[in-house]
C-alpha positions as CSV (number, residue, x, y, z in Angstrom):
1,M,13.4,-49.1,-13.6
2,I,11.2,-47.2,-11.0
3,K,14.1,-47.1,-8.5
4,R,16.1,-45.8,-11.0
5,L,13.6,-43.2,-12.0
6,F,13.1,-42.1,-8.3
7,K,17.1,-41.9,-7.8
8,N,17.1,-39.5,-10.8
9,L,14.1,-37.5,-9.8
10,T,15.7,-37.1,-6.2
11,V,18.8,-35.9,-7.7
12,L,17.1,-33.3,-9.9
13,I,15.1,-31.9,-7.4
14,V,18.1,-31.8,-5.1
15,T,19.9,-30.0,-7.9
16,I,17.2,-27.3,-8.4
17,I,17.1,-26.6,-4.6
18,I,20.9,-25.9,-4.3
19,C,20.7,-23.9,-7.6
20,L,17.9,-21.5,-6.0
21,I,19.6,-21.5,-2.8
22,G,22.9,-20.5,-5.1
23,L,20.6,-18.1,-6.8
24,E,19.3,-16.6,-3.7
25,M,22.6,-15.9,-2.0
26,A,24.0,-14.3,-5.3
27,V,20.6,-11.9,-5.3
28,R,21.3,-11.0,-1.6
29,V,24.8,-10.2,-2.4
30,I,24.0,-8.2,-5.5
31,Y,20.9,-6.6,-4.3
32,P,20.7,-6.0,-0.5
33,K,17.6,-5.7,1.0
34,V,16.3,-4.4,4.0
35,S,14.0,-6.6,6.1
36,V,11.0,-5.0,7.7
37,S,11.8,-7.1,10.6
38,A,15.1,-4.7,11.5
39,L,12.6,-2.0,12.3
40,D,9.5,-3.7,13.3
41,K,10.1,-4.4,17.0
42,E,10.3,-0.6,17.7
43,M,7.9,0.7,15.4
44,F,5.2,-1.8,14.9
45,I,2.5,-3.2,16.9
46,K,0.0,-6.4,16.5
47,D,-3.7,-5.3,15.8
48,D,-6.7,-7.7,16.4
49,L,-8.3,-6.2,13.3
50,L,-5.9,-4.8,11.0
51,G,-2.9,-7.4,11.5
52,Y,-0.5,-4.7,12.3
53,K,-0.4,-0.9,12.6
54,L,2.3,1.8,13.7
55,K,2.8,2.2,17.8
56,P,2.0,5.7,18.8
57,N,4.4,8.2,19.6
58,V,7.4,6.4,17.8
59,N,10.6,8.4,16.9
60,V,13.0,6.0,15.3
61,D,16.0,7.3,13.3
62,K,18.3,4.5,11.7
63,I,20.8,4.0,8.7
64,I,20.2,0.3,7.4
65,L,22.2,-0.5,4.4
66,S,23.2,3.1,3.4
67,L,19.4,4.1,3.6
68,E,18.0,6.3,6.1
69,Y,15.0,5.2,8.2
70,I,13.4,8.1,10.3
71,T,9.8,7.5,11.6
72,R,7.9,9.3,13.8
73,S,3.9,9.0,14.5
74,N,1.4,10.6,16.4
75,A,-0.5,9.8,19.4
76,A,-3.0,7.9,17.3
77,G,-0.3,5.6,15.7
78,L,-0.3,7.3,12.4
79,R,2.7,8.5,10.2
80,N,2.3,12.1,10.9
81,D,3.8,14.8,13.2
82,T,0.4,16.3,14.2
83,D,-2.3,14.9,16.1
84,Y,-5.6,15.4,14.3
85,D,-9.1,15.8,16.1
86,Y,-12.3,13.9,14.7
87,E,-14.0,17.4,14.7
88,S,-15.4,18.9,11.5
89,H,-14.3,22.1,10.4
90,P,-15.9,24.7,8.0
91,D,-12.6,26.2,7.1
92,V,-10.5,23.0,7.0
93,L,-10.1,20.6,4.2
94,K,-9.3,17.2,5.2
95,I,-7.9,14.3,3.3
96,L,-7.5,11.0,4.7
97,G,-4.5,9.3,2.7
98,L,-4.7,5.5,2.6
99,G,-2.1,3.1,1.1
100,D,0.9,0.7,1.7
101,S,4.2,1.4,2.1
102,V,4.4,4.1,-0.9
103,A,1.9,6.0,0.4
104,Y,3.3,5.6,4.2
105,G,6.6,6.9,2.7
106,S,9.2,3.9,3.3
107,G,12.8,5.3,3.1
108,V,12.0,8.8,3.1
109,K,11.0,11.5,5.8
110,I,7.6,12.4,6.6
111,E,8.2,16.0,5.0
112,E,9.1,14.2,1.7
113,T,6.2,11.9,1.4
114,Y,3.8,13.0,-1.4
115,L,1.0,13.2,1.2
116,K,2.9,15.9,3.3
117,V,4.0,17.6,0.2
118,V,0.2,18.0,-1.0
119,E,-0.8,19.2,2.4
120,S,2.2,21.7,2.1
121,K,1.3,22.9,-1.5
122,L,-2.7,23.4,-0.6
123,N,-1.9,25.5,2.5
124,K,-0.2,27.8,0.5
125,A,-2.7,27.9,-2.0
126,L,-5.5,28.2,0.9
127,L,-3.5,30.8,2.8
128,K,-5.0,33.8,1.2
129,R,-8.8,32.1,1.8
130,A,-8.0,31.8,5.6
131,K,-8.5,28.1,5.0
132,E,-6.2,25.1,6.0
133,A,-5.7,21.6,4.6
134,Q,-5.0,18.8,6.6
135,V,-3.8,15.4,5.1
136,I,-3.5,12.5,7.4
137,N,-1.3,9.9,6.4
138,A,-3.1,6.9,7.7
139,A,-1.1,4.3,5.1
140,F,0.9,1.4,6.5
141,P,3.5,-1.1,5.0
142,G,2.1,-4.2,3.7
143,W,-1.5,-3.5,3.9
144,G,-3.9,-4.5,1.1
145,I,-6.7,-2.8,-0.2
146,A,-9.2,-4.7,2.2
147,Q,-6.9,-3.5,5.3
148,E,-7.3,0.1,4.2
149,L,-10.8,-0.3,4.0
150,L,-11.3,-1.8,7.4
151,F,-9.0,1.1,8.7
152,L,-11.6,3.8,6.8
153,K,-14.6,1.9,8.4
154,S,-13.3,1.4,11.8
155,E,-11.2,4.8,12.6
156,G,-11.0,6.8,9.5
157,L,-14.5,7.8,9.3
158,K,-14.1,9.3,12.9
159,Y,-12.0,12.0,11.2
160,M,-14.6,13.3,9.1
161,P,-12.4,13.7,6.0
162,D,-13.8,15.8,2.8
163,I,-11.6,13.3,0.6
164,V,-10.4,9.9,0.8
165,L,-7.1,9.4,-1.4
166,V,-6.0,5.8,-1.8
167,G,-2.5,5.7,-3.2
168,F,-2.7,2.3,-5.5
169,V,0.2,0.1,-6.9
170,A,-0.2,-3.2,-8.6
171,D,1.1,-5.5,-5.6
172,D,-1.7,-4.5,-3.7
173,I,-3.9,-7.0,-5.4
174,Y,-2.1,-9.5,-3.7
175,R,-2.7,-8.7,0.0
176,N,-6.5,-8.9,0.5
177,G,-7.4,-12.7,1.0
178,R,-7.1,-12.8,4.6
179,Y,-9.0,-9.6,5.3
180,Y,-11.2,-9.5,2.3
181,E,-14.7,-10.8,4.0
182,T,-14.0,-8.9,7.1
183,A,-13.5,-5.7,5.5
184,L,-17.0,-6.3,3.3
185,N,-18.8,-7.0,6.6
186,Y,-17.2,-5.0,8.9
187,K,-19.8,-2.4,10.8
188,L,-19.4,-0.1,13.4
189,K,-20.8,-1.3,16.8
190,S,-23.4,1.6,16.6
191,E,-24.5,-0.1,13.4
192,H,-25.4,-3.3,14.5
193,K,-25.7,-5.3,17.8
194,E,-24.1,-8.6,16.7
195,K,-20.7,-9.5,17.2
196,L,-18.5,-9.1,13.9
197,K,-18.6,-12.4,12.1
198,V,-15.7,-13.3,9.8
199,L,-17.1,-15.5,6.8
200,G,-15.2,-18.2,5.9
201,K,-11.5,-17.6,4.4
202,S,-11.0,-16.4,0.9
203,Q,-9.7,-18.6,-1.9
204,L,-6.7,-16.3,-2.1
205,E,-5.6,-16.5,1.6
206,D,-3.5,-19.9,1.1
207,L,-2.0,-18.2,-2.0
208,N,-1.4,-14.9,0.0
209,L,0.3,-16.8,2.8
210,V,2.6,-18.6,0.2
211,H,3.3,-15.5,-1.7
212,N,3.9,-13.0,1.6
213,F,6.4,-15.7,3.0
214,L,8.5,-15.7,-0.1
215,L,8.2,-12.0,-0.8
216,N,9.3,-11.3,2.8
217,R,11.9,-14.1,3.4
218,T,13.4,-14.4,-0.2
219,Q,15.2,-11.9,-2.5
220,L,15.0,-14.1,-5.4
221,Y,11.3,-14.4,-5.4
222,P,10.6,-10.6,-5.5
223,L,13.4,-10.2,-8.2
224,L,11.8,-12.5,-10.4
225,L,8.2,-11.0,-10.0
226,A,9.6,-7.8,-10.9
227,K,11.6,-9.1,-14.1
228,F,8.9,-11.7,-15.2
229,S,5.4,-11.2,-14.9
230,F,4.4,-14.8,-16.2
231,F,5.7,-16.1,-12.5
232,R,2.2,-14.9,-11.6
233,N,-0.5,-17.7,-12.4
234,R,-3.1,-16.3,-14.5
235,H,-5.8,-17.6,-12.2
236,Y,-4.3,-16.4,-9.2
237,I,-4.1,-12.8,-11.0
238,D,-7.6,-12.8,-12.1
239,H,-9.1,-13.8,-8.5
240,A,-6.8,-11.2,-6.8
241,L,-8.1,-8.4,-9.3
242,K,-11.6,-9.7,-8.4
243,L,-11.2,-9.4,-4.6
244,T,-9.6,-6.0,-5.2
245,Q,-12.5,-4.3,-7.1
246,D,-14.8,-5.9,-4.7
247,V,-13.3,-3.9,-1.9
248,F,-12.9,-0.7,-4.1
249,L,-16.9,-1.1,-4.7
250,E,-17.5,-1.4,-1.1
251,M,-15.0,1.7,-0.2
252,Q,-17.2,3.6,-2.6
253,R,-20.4,2.7,-1.1
254,V,-19.0,3.8,2.0
255,C,-17.6,7.1,0.9
256,S,-20.7,7.8,-0.9
257,Q,-22.7,7.3,2.2
258,N,-20.8,9.7,4.1
259,K,-20.6,12.1,1.1
260,I,-16.7,11.8,1.2
261,E,-15.0,12.1,-2.5
262,L,-12.9,8.9,-3.4
263,L,-9.7,9.6,-5.3
264,V,-7.4,7.0,-6.3
265,A,-3.9,7.7,-7.4
266,V,-2.5,4.8,-9.6
267,M,1.2,4.8,-9.2
268,P,3.7,2.4,-11.1
269,L,6.3,0.4,-9.3
270,R,9.8,0.1,-10.9
271,Q,8.8,-2.9,-12.7
272,R,6.0,-1.0,-14.5
273,E,3.2,-3.4,-13.9
274,N,1.1,-2.1,-16.9
275,Q,-1.3,-4.5,-17.5
276,I,-2.8,-4.5,-13.7
277,N,-2.8,-0.8,-13.7
278,T,-4.6,-0.8,-17.1
279,L,-7.3,-3.2,-15.8
280,M,-7.8,-1.2,-12.8
281,I,-8.0,2.3,-14.6
282,N,-10.5,0.7,-16.6
283,F,-12.3,-0.5,-13.9
284,F,-12.2,2.6,-12.2
285,N,-13.7,4.7,-15.2
286,D,-16.3,2.2,-15.6
287,K,-17.6,2.2,-12.1
288,G,-17.1,6.1,-11.9
289,I,-14.1,5.9,-9.2
290,K,-12.3,9.0,-9.8
291,A,-8.4,8.0,-10.5
292,I,-5.2,9.7,-11.5
293,D,-3.0,7.4,-13.7
294,L,0.5,8.4,-12.9
295,R,2.3,6.0,-15.4
296,D,3.0,8.8,-18.1
297,D,4.5,11.3,-15.8
298,F,6.8,8.5,-14.5
299,S,7.8,7.5,-17.9
300,K,8.2,11.0,-19.3
301,V,10.7,12.2,-16.3
302,E,14.7,11.5,-16.6
303,G,16.6,10.4,-13.8
304,E,16.0,8.0,-11.0
305,L,12.8,8.0,-9.3
306,F,13.2,5.2,-7.1
307,L,15.2,4.4,-4.1
308,P,18.2,2.2,-4.6
309,N,17.4,-1.5,-5.4
310,D,14.0,-0.7,-4.1
311,N,10.2,-0.3,-5.4
312,H,9.8,2.8,-3.4
313,P,9.9,6.3,-4.8
314,N,12.7,8.5,-3.4
315,P,11.8,12.3,-2.6
316,R,11.6,13.3,-6.3
317,G,9.3,10.1,-7.0
318,H,7.2,11.7,-4.2
319,Q,7.3,14.9,-5.4
320,L,6.1,13.8,-8.9
321,I,3.0,12.2,-7.3
322,A,2.3,15.2,-5.0
323,D,2.6,17.5,-8.3
324,N,0.0,15.4,-10.1
325,I,-2.4,15.0,-7.3
326,Y,-2.4,18.8,-6.4
327,K,-2.7,19.7,-9.9
328,Y,-5.9,17.3,-10.1
329,L,-7.4,18.6,-6.8
330,V,-6.9,22.5,-8.0
331,E,-8.3,21.7,-11.5
332,N,-11.4,19.5,-10.1
């Protein structure tokens, strides 16, 4: 009886695996996806603190699966066509843009990213006042909020920004485990003499590894996540939210300490993660963190706002984001 049960269980498992492989192959044919690895050797480098970042002075122009990938970086390894100094200028409004691949502008040109569009719109408005706006794109694909906080502490503060603008999407909450403790405890060398100590790994780290592996190496898993949110374990979501909120509170503390305004733009993905975004908006409001909720504006606009078979905004989507951020900055 046990032998027969084991045999049937083995057949069931093998059948499920074969079905999953078949579905994966079908999804790859129907929804072709560009792998970051197709570009990373030319564009990205490993970093001991942040994991990975953009190479300095990159100039890549490729077409992959009919999508144009044009990337340039400045001498500091930021996705900008301008080098920015660390000095504070009374006639310059400095905005440090943090985020993942959405803020970075995957799939669109530098001048089409919402950060660059905001910079252009602000400079037109400030022209009469003989002032200038500098919007520094310090975002990077795959970064979570913890890595963004790490960059802010280790490098971003050196630019002496007036505003830190964080582009938040729901997927960001799942990328904090590995960098969570480091981000919360990181201090500049001038602030302490002890070496940086990374506390025990977060409970979310192992889950992050599995999630990121499946997210980057398969196409069925991201599709299931996009279409069916119940594939995410409730405990996993709650814990990920808690870590993300901890990081934002530390980011708020750092900005307040350095007299920097913190502003978060909450942007929907194609699958509209309303539950997570609503929880985060409520959290921002409760903690006094200024936030722009872009969900209604995305839902009201007719026509496509995302790249084909992709979660990233197209130039039209970036323009919509920029218009709302610019409006908020002018009115506040």
